N, C-alpha and C positions, 0 to 999 in steps of 0.2 A: 584217633583224630578223624579218620575217614567217616566214622559214624556221625560225627558232628556235621558233616557236609551233606547228609541225606536231606531230602526235602522236608520230612517231618521234623527232623532236628533243627533245621534252619528256621522252620516256622516257630518253634518254641524259642529259639534264640532271638527272634524279633522282639520278645519281651525285654531283653537286655537293651535293645536299641530304643524301644518305646519308653522304658523306665528312664533312660538317659535324657530323652527328649522331654519327658514329663518333669524331671528335675530341673532341666534348663528353663522351662517355662515357669515353673513354680518359683524358682529363685529370682527370675527376672521380675515377676510381680512383686515379690517381697522387697527387692531392691528399689523398685519404683515407689512402693509405699513408704520406704524409709526416706527417699528423696522428697516425696510429697510432704511428709510431716516436717522434715528439716526446713522446707521452704516457707513454712507458715509464719516464720518470724525472721526478721533481718539478721544476718550474720555479719561478722567482721569482714571488711573488704580484703581482697587478695593483696599479697605483698611478696614480690619475687625474692626479696632478700631475707625472708623469714624462713627458718628451718621447717616450719609447718605449712608454709604457703599462704598464711594469713597474718594480718597485722597483729602486732603484740604477741606473736607466738601462739595465737588462738587456733581453734579448730572449728570448722563450720558444720560438718555433717553430723546429724544427731544419731547416736547409736540407739539400738533398741533398749527398752527398760531392763534394768538388771545387768548392765554390762560393765560394772566397775572393774572387774578383773581384766576385761578386754581392753579397757582404756589404758591400763598399765602396760599391757602387751604392746599396744600401738605406740605409746610414747617411748617405750624402750627400743622398739624396732626403728622408730624415726631417729632416735639418737644414734643407733648403729648405722643407719643410712647416711646421716649427716657427717659421721666420722669415717665413712667408707670401711666399716668394720663388721665382723660377724659375731662380736662379743660385746657385752655391756656389763660392767662390774657394779656401778653404783647408780642409784636414782636420786638426783638432787631435788626433785619436785616433792619429795615425801619426807616426813619427819624433819621438816626444815628447822634451822638451816643446816644441820649436820648431814642430812640425807640418810640413806640406808643402803645396805647391800641388796642387789637385785636378786629376788627369789623366783623360783620357778625354773623348770627345765628349758634347755636351749633348743631342742629339736623343733618345737613349734615356732619359736622366733625365727629359726632358720627358714622354715617353710613360708612364713609370712614375708620375710625378706626376699625370698626367691620369687614369690608371686609379685611382689612390688617391682622387681626388676623387669617384669613383663609389662608393667603399666607405663604409659608415656608420661613425659613431664618431669618436673623436679622430684627429688627423692621423697621429701616430706609429704606432699599431697599424694604421691604415688602409693605410699604406705597406707594412707587413709582410704584411698580407693581400693587397695588390695584387701583391706579388712572386709569389704563387701563380697569379695570373690574367693578368698582363701578357703574357707570351710566348704562352700558349695562346690568348688573345684575338687577338693579332697573327696567329698561324697560322690561326685560324678566319676572320678577315677576308681573309687572303691566299687561302685555299682558295676562298672564295665569290667574291671579286672577280676573281681570276685565272682561275678556272674560267669565269665568265660572259664575261669579256673574250675568252678563247680561243674560247669557243663562238661569239661574235659574229664574230671575224675568221677562224677556221679551221674552224668547224662544231661542232655539238653533241657529236659523238663525241670530238673533240679536247678540248673543254671538260670533258666528264665524266671522261675519262682523266687530264687534268691535275690536277683536284681530287683524284681517287683517288690518283694517284702522289705528289702533294704531301703528302697525309696519310700515306701509307705510308713514303716515303723519309725525310722529316724526322722523323717520329715514331720510326722505327727507329733513326736516328742520335741520338735523344734531344736534338734541337735544339728550341727553343721549349717546353721542359719547365717544369712548375710549380716555383717556388721557386728558379730559377736565372736570374734576370734579368741579362742582359748585352747588349752591342751586337751579338753575332754573329747573333742571329736577325734583327734589324732590317737588318743588313748584307746577309744572304742574301735577305731579302724585297725590299730595294731592287734587288738585282742580278737577281732573278727577274723583277721588273716591267720592268726595263730590257731584259732578254733577250727577253721576250715582245713588247715594243714594237719591238725590232730585227727579230725574225722577221716581225712583221706588216709592217714597212717593206720587207723583201725581197720580200714577196708583193704589196704595194700601196704604192708609195713615198708618204710623207707627211712634209712638213717639220715639221709640229707633232708628229707621232708620233716622229720622230727627236730633236727638241728635248726631248720628255718622256723619251725613253730616255736621252739624255745627262744630263738632270737627275737621273734615278734613279741613274745611275752617279756623278754628282757627290755625291749623298748617301752612296753607298758610300765615295767618297774621303774625305768628311768623317768617316765613322765609322771607317774602317780603310784609310788611304792605302796601306800596304804591300800588303795583299791586293788592293786595287783595281787596283794596277799589274799584278798577274797577270791580273785580269779584262780589262784593256785589251789585254794581250798575247793573251788568248784571242779577243777581238773582232777584233783585227788578223789573227790567224791564220785565224779563221773567214771573215773577209771575203776574204782573199787566196785561200783554197781555193775559196770560192764563185765568185769572179771568174775564177779560172784554169780550173776544170773545168766551168763552166756558162756559156759565152758567150751573151750575150743577142742577140736579133735586132737588126738595125740600127735599127729604130724605137725600141727601148728604150735603145740605146747613147747616143742623143742626149740622153737625160734621165737622167743618173746620179743615184744616191741623194744627197740633200743632206747629206753627212757634216759639213759645216761647222755645220749647225744642231745636229747631235748634239754636236759639240765645244763649241758655244756654251752649250748647256744644262748640260753637265758643268762647264765653266769657271765659269759664273755661280754655280752651287750650291756648288762647291768653294771659290771665292773668298769667297762669303758666309759659309760655315762657318768659314773661317780668321779672318775679321774678327770674327764673333760670339764665337769662342772666345778672343778677346784677342790675336790675332796671334802665336801661339806660334812660336818660332824666329826672330822678327824678319824682316828683309828677306832675310837670307842663308840662312834655312832651318835646320832642325834635323837632318834625315836623311830617308832613304827611307820611314821608318815613320810620318811625320807629314804631315798635310795642309798644303799650302803653295801660294802663288801660282806658284811655279816649276813646279808640275805642270800649270798651265793650258797652257803651250806644248806639253806632251806631247799633250794632247787634240787641239790643232789640227794638230800634226805628224802624228799618226795619221790625222786626217781628210784631210789633204792627200795622204798616201800612198794611202789607199783611193780617194780621188777621182781621182787621176792614173792609178792602175792601172786603175780602172774605165773611164776614158775611152779609154785607148789603151795597149797593152803597151809595155814599155820599148824593144823593137827597132823599134817603129813611131813612137815619140814624137819630137817635134822637140826641138831644143836647149833652148828655153825650158821645155818641159814636163819635160825631164830635170833641169834646174836646180831647178825647183820641187819635184820629187820628192826630190832630194838635200837641199834646204832643209828639207823635211818630216822627213827622217831625222835631220838635225842638231837640229831642234827637239825631237825625241824624246830623242836620246842626250845632248846637252849638259846639260840640266837634271838628268837622272838621274845622270850622272857627277858633277856638282857635289854633289848631295844625298848620293850615296854617299860622296863625300869628306868631307862635313860630318858624316856619321853615324859609326857604330862599325864600319864594314866590312860593312854590310848590315842589312836589317830582318828581324825575326822574323815572316815572312809567315804568313798562313793563320789561319783561325778555330781557336783552340786549345781545342777541346772536350775536357773532362777524360776522357771515355770513350775517346778515341783518342790523346790526347797521350802521348808517351813510349813508344809501341808501334812506332816505326820506320816503315818503308814497307810497301807492300802485300805484298811477298814475305815479310817477317818475320811479318806477320799470318797469311798462309796457312800458313806453317810452324808457327806457334804454335797456331792454332785448327783446322787441318785442315778438315773439312767440317761445321763447326758451323752451327746454324740462323742465327746472326747473320752469319757470313761468307757463307753462301749467299744470304741476303737482300740483302747488300750487292753481291755480285758478279753476280747474275742480271740486274739492270737494264743491265749493260754490254753485254748482247746486243742492246740497242736499236741499237747502232752498226752491226753487220752487217745487222740487219733494216731499218734506214732506208736503207742503201746498196742493198739489194735492191729495196725498193719504189721508190726513186728512178728506177730504170731505166725503169719504165713510166709515169712522170709527169714529163715535161720541165718543166712549168710550176712544179712544186714543187722542182725540183732546186736552185736557189739557196738556198732556205730550209733544205733538209735538209743541203746541204753546209756552210752556215754553222754550223748546229747541231753537225754532226759535227766540224768543225774546232775549234770552241770547246771541245767536250767532250774532244777529244783532248789539248789543252794541259793541261786540268785532270787528265786521267788520268795524264799524265806526272808531274805534281806529286805525285799520290797514290803513285806508285811510289817517290818520294823520301820523303814524309812523309804519314801518315794524317791529319794536321791539316787537309789540304785537302779531305777527303771531303765536307764540307758544300757547298763550292763546286762539286765534281764533281756532286753531286746537283742543284744548280741547273741546270747545263748539261744533265744527263740529262733533267730535266723539260721543258726547251725542246725537246729531241730527241723526247721522248715525244709532245708536242703535235704536232710536225711529222709524226711517223710515224703517229699516229692519224688525222691529217687526210688522209694519203695512202691510207688503206684505204677506197677509194670503193665501198662497197656490193658486192652480189653474194655468191655462195656463198664465194668465196675470202676475202672480207672477214671472214666469220664466223671462219674459222681464224686470221687475223691478229689480230683483236681478242681472241679467246680466248687466244692466245699472249701478248698484251700484259698481259692480266689475270693470267695465271700468273706472269709476271715480277714482278708486284707482290705476289702472294699471300704469299710467305714474309716479306716486310717487314711486312705487316699482322699476321701471326701473331707474329713476333718482337717487335713493338712492344707487344703487349698485356702489361700488367704482371702478374707472377705474385704470388699472395697470399703474404705473409710472416708466419709465426707469430712470436710474441714471442721464442721461444727460437732462432729461425733468423736473427737479425740477422747481417749481414756484419760482419767485424771492423772495417772502416772506419766503419760505421754505429754500432756499439757504442762505438767510441772517440770518435765525435762526441758521443754522450751524455755520456761522461766529461768531455770538454772543456767542454761546456756546464755541467755540474755544477761543475767546478773554477772556471770563470769566475765563476759566480754565488756560489760560496763565497768566493772572493777579494773579490768586490764587497761581500759582506755584512760582511767583517771589515776593510774598508779605508775610507778617506775618499774622497770623490769626487775624480776626477782622478789616482788612484793609477797609477803607471807600472810595468809588468812587462817583464821581459826573458826571452824564450823563443824557441824555434825559430820561423821565419817562419810555418809553417802553424798552429801552436798560438797564435802571437801574433794571427793573424786571428780565431781563435775567442774568445780572451780579450777582444779589442776588441769583437767583435760581440755575443757572448752576455753578457759581463760588464760592458760599458761601460767597460772599463779602457783606459788609454792605453798604447801599446806602442812599441817601438823598431824591431824587425826584422820588420815585416810584409812579405808578398809582394806588396802592392798596387803597381800601376804608379806610377812616380815616386818610390819610396822608396829610391833608390840611396844616399843619405846614411845612412839608417838601417841598411841592410844593411852598408855599409862600417864603420860604428861597431860593429855586432854582430860582424863578423869581427875587429875590433881587440880588443874586450873578451874574446871567446871565446878568441883565440889568444895573448894576452899571457902571457909567462912570469913577469911581475912582479905579484904580488898587490897591491902598492901602486899600481901603474898602473891595475890593474883597479878598485880601490877608488876612485881619483880619478875615473876615467871614469864609474863608476856613480853616485857622489855628485854629479858635475857634472850629470848628466842627471836626477837625482832619482829614480832607480830604487829601488823598494821591494821587489820580488820578483824572484827568479831561479827559473825553472821548467824542469826537465829531465824529459821523458818518456822511458821506455825504448824506445818504438816510433818515435822520431824522432831521427835522428842529424845533423840539418842543422847544428846548432851545432858538432858535432864536425868536420864537413867544412869549415865556415867557419874553425874554428881551424887546421885543417891547411893551408888555403889562405892564411891570414893570419899565419902564424907560422913562423919558421925552426926553432923547437924546439917542435913541437906536443905532444911527450910531456910537457912541463912546463907546458902551458897551463892556464888556469883551469878549462876544461871537463873536462880530464882529472883534475884534482884533485877536482872535484866528483863525477865518475863513480867515483873511488876512495874517496869519503867522507873526503876530507881538506880540508874547507872552511876558508877563512881565518876568523880570529876575528871578523870583521865580518859574517859570514853565519851565520844561525841557522836550522837545519832546523825546518820546521813540519809537523806530522803531519796531512796531508790523507788522509781516508779515501775511497778509490775506491768508487763505487757497485758493488754486487754485480750483475754482468752476466755471464751464461754466455759462456765463450770468452775472457775477459780475465783469467783467474786468474793468469797469469804476468806480466801487465803491472805496471809500477811507475811511480810519478810522484813526483819529488822537488821539494819547494817550499822555497826558502830565502828568509828575510826579511833585508833589509839592516838592520843594527843598529849601534849604537856598538860599537867593539872591546870584546870581552868578556875578562874574566880567564880564564886557561887552565882553572882548575877549573870555572868556570861553563860555559864553552864545551863542555868534555868531558862535564859532567853533563847538559847539555841534549841532547847528541848521544846519550848512552846512553839517556836517556828517550825520545828520538825512535825509536830502534831498538826499544825495548819497545813503544811505542804502535803501531808498524807491523809488529810480529810478527817482526822480524829478531833473534832472541834470541842467535844466535851472535855477531853483530856487537856486540850489547849487552854480552855477556860480555867480549869483547875490550876494549871501552872501559872496562868496570867494572874490569878488571885494571889498566889504566893509571891509573885514578883511585886505586886502592888503593896502587899503587907510588909515585905522585907527590904525592897529596893525601889521605893517610890520615886526617889530623886535621881536615880541612875539613868543616864540617857539611853544606854543599850537596852535596859529593861523597858523603858517607855516605848522604844521602837517595837519590841516584841509584843507588848501589850496592845499597841496600835494595830499590829498585824492580826492579832487575835480578834480584836473588835471589828476590823474590816471583814474578816472571814465570816464572823457570826452576825454581821450587819447590825451591830450594836451601836447605833449612832450616838446615843447618850454617853456611853462610855468613851467613844472616840472624841466627843466634844469636850470631855473632861481631860483627856490625855493630851490632845494637840496644843492647847494653850500652855501646857507645861513643857512640851517637847520643843516647840518653836523658839522660846526664849533660851533654852539650853543650847540650841544650835547657834543662836545669835551671840551668846556669851562665850562661845568657843569650847563648850563642854564636850563637843563631839570630836575634838582633835585627837584624843587618845583612843578612839574607837578602832577596833580591828577592821581590816579591809572589808571582810564579808559583812560586818555590821553596817558599814557605810553603804554597801550595795543594798542591804535591806532598808536602810534609811531612804535611799533614793526611791525605792519602790513605794514606801509609805507616803512620801511627799508627793509623788505623782498621783497616787490614788486619792489623796486628800486635796487635790486641786492646788498644789503649790509648784507649778511647773518650773519657775526660775530656780527655786531652791533645789528641786529634783535634778535639773539640768547640771547645776554646779556639782552635785554629788556624783552624777554619771561621768562628767568630765574627769573628776578626780579619780574615780574608780578605774576608768579605762586608761588613764595616764599612768597609774601606779600598778596596773595589773601585771601579773606574770603567771606562768603555768601553774605553779603551786597554789596561788590564790584562786585561780579559776577552778582548779580541782576541788578546793575546799568548799566552794559554794555549791549547794545542792542543785540538781537539774532544774527544778522549778524556779528557784531564785536566779540561776544563771539565765534561763530563758527570759524571765521578766526583765533582767538587766539588759540583755541584748535587744529586747523589744523596745525598751526606752531609748537605747542608744540609736536604734534605727529611726525612731520617731523624732529624736532631737538632732539627728544627723551628726552624731559624735562617733569618731573612729578611734580605734586602738592606736596607741603610740607606735606599736610594732604590728604591722599588718598580719604577720604570721600568727599572732595570738587569736585573731578571729577564727582562723581555721582550727586552731586548738580548741577554742571555746565551742565551736559547732560540733566537733567530734565528741565532746563530752555530753552532748544532748541525745535523747532518744530520737529515732529517725523521724517520727511524726513532728517533733519540735523543729528539727532541722529544716524540714520541708516548708514550714511556715515562715522561716527566716530567710529563705532564699530570695534574691532580688527578682 
């Protein structure tokens, strides 16, 4: 410890402090950018009595793109905070109305809940704010703690470089970022801690150190068992490489590393996690991707293999030692084979970070990005492998440490060639290798060059990680659509009762649930297999009667189809023998069944999204054909699709020429298309129908549209009478049923005619159903 207090050591330790300051400034900028994007569209107003802090149970702060799993974590922790609990068993927002069991490990939820306790204000908003700080705080603690530990065990130079490398590599990969809380960061932190403890044990054997290293790995197994199996494979490979290529002196061979202590630590923590999580999978296990007691023998099997190989090579071992080695191999293979059989053919291994998911392997990334700054920043640290092997030649004492780190990193590098989802784990291994390499640069003139080279390997990652300023008009399409999804979610929440259920593509369902407080069926959250299966059945059925029965059985009130997301179309193709006749295809072709009514949602005006469309259908009682077609024609008018409106208007004229509701819709189409001749033919038929009392059976929203038509065709007295009737008979349900444009025009007429609602509170309700820009125009 006294060596760390020398001036030269303190100078290197300033890298730990500088790395912490850099992380603080970096994440402050990222948080500011999130707040800036979130503020570019109006959010729901605050409400002190809401568990989320906003009206209708909505959430205001926009999360980064690709944060669906983070949304589920935040909602679950908000439920924990609202009930003053540290556990949550079921999620009622998903697979509605039945809900589902909450999936995912508890430790990260505990961490987010703990951070939220440090936030001021009500619990719900505190959790939402904590989502911005939880992962950055974890990375900051890791940088300081791991840097100081490395400096203690490997020297100040290694500690300083580890803190710098940790800040650069994890920040560049956008792990531990604000607003994206999930288990991946905690998983990587646990494995980095375990790796550093293992490296320290190779240099100075310690039973307690190996037990703690195993405990850190056990936490990783609790968090992500499938990925932790890959880590165990890397540990085994690194250990075998170190033992094979760095034979120890005889004095050391008699005291092998206490690998059983490592296995004991991993087994205890893994088993404790399985018990605390409610013993998922039962005694027989669920699969390779879930933590389970059957993984405990794997730890001890690996420990026995490493222990036996370390004591004596196979060719020199006695029969009993060979049998023990074979038993260790069986302890590894048999539980894994059983869990593989119990699962679905394998686990989706690897931290699935959204910035790398779906991009294939390393070669595909190189072909796509060529020599971009991001690719260069990711690839340069791989040069640590040849650098470490070169330094190892002159330092026999550090050879086992370096070979263990190289072997472990090599396994993860092979995984990266297969899938980039493993890059975060590769960074963990490279950080361990960085510490070992920096420790091997033992002073002198040559060390200056080596250490400068290590700094240059990290420099591009530091540059690439720094966030670029984003102007309002430069939003990425995904960010702009996230604003649209938040606006849609809060608009639906405002016009619906609490607990309303929506059916939408999985990604959009996640946004509707998170931002609007709606309940959904087809979310992408882990454990929602039943909801996704039902979504495929609804989307793919060729029978509208079956679709209606399924939708009514689930209590679904809205069906939402965005133009930029074809997930439901793909589910329909997968779940139907005749996808060309599926419900989704009918809706895409604007042939909705009579129990679905289109609702004219107005997309926010955001540059770059001019060609995007979003169709919202409300589930209603089966409509008469004339009413269904009339509403469809008016929907096309309100959304500016005048050619489609004209086509529906022609159908109304051919089939329902004498129907008063149909004449109202035809008149609206003619007014929108400025077809005065058509209008001159319709109005002489419509006015006598009103005089004869044929409008008495019109639904309330048809009368509202009649008032608008009469006002636009210069019949103010008749229009006023209809407005008085509509405002006198209005209620919340009827106001919600009227689209935002129709409601805005009705309120405009009411103000012009000086007509008031019979219940003054209904005016407030009506205004709340309108977009903000419409509300501003109606204020006195």
